[in-house]
N, C-alpha and C positions, 0 to 999 in steps of 0.2 A: 848146339841144339838144332834140330831140324823139324820144321813144321810140316804137317800133313798137307798134301796137295788137295785143293778143292775138288770135290766130285762134280761130274757133269750132271746138270739138273735139267728138268723140263718145266713146262708151265704149270704143272700140277704139283710141284715140289714145295715143301715147307721146311723152314729152318728155324732154329732158335738162335737169335743174335745175342751173344753172351756179353761181349765187351768190345771196346775199341781203345787202342793205345797209340800214342805217338811213338813209343819205344817198341821196336820189333822184338827185342829180347823178352819183354813182358808178355807180349802176345804168344810168342813161341813157347814160353814156360807154361802158360795157361793151356795151350793146345796139348802140350805133353801131359800135363796133369789130368786133363779131361780124357785123353786117349788112354792113359794108364788106368783110368776108372772105367774103361769100356765104352766110352762115348765116341761117336764118329765126328770128332772135332777137326776143324781146319781153320786156317787164317787166309785172309785176302787183303789186298792193299787198295785203299780208296783215296783219291785226292780230296782235300778239304781246303778251306780258306786258310787254315793254319798249317798246311803241309800234309804229308802222308799220314793216313790213319791205318793201323793194322787191326783189322776187324776179326774177331773170333766168333765162329759159328759152329753149331752142332746140327748135323743132319746130312742129307735131306730126308724128309719124311713124306709119305704119300698124302697125308691129310693134316689139317690144322689141329684136330683133336689129339692126334698122336704127338705132334710137336708141342702142343700145350701141356701134355702130361710130362714130357721131358723138361719143359720150362719150369713146371711146378717143382720138380726134383732139384733142378739147378738153383732155384731161388731160395732153397733152404740154406745155401751157403751165403753168409752175409755179404761177401764181396760180389756176388752175382745176383743180387736182388733186382737189378735193372734189366735182367734178361727179358727178351720179348720175342714173340713169334711173328714171322713174316713169310709171305709168299715170294718166291724167287722165280723169275721168268727166264733168265739166261744164266749160263755158267760164268762165274766171276773169274778174274785172273788171280790165281793163287801164288803165294810165295812158297818156295820149298828149298 
């Protein structure tokens, strides 16, 4: 499975952070499922106290309200109830 590359974003970009996994295969599978559903999903890796986290995001969007509309759609799926909107200021390092 191959995860999408994170898009370049600017200071006015908003994303929906969908999930974070210790297991990269789980995040790649979710990215694939979301992209198959037409969402601009990608994953990135972040260091944490417990090791690498593979974060799944959807976006970027130009405004918080647009991202919040997508968040509302995603939260209808029980496993994605924890999705939240955030502003991103710099492009993350993505896996691919």
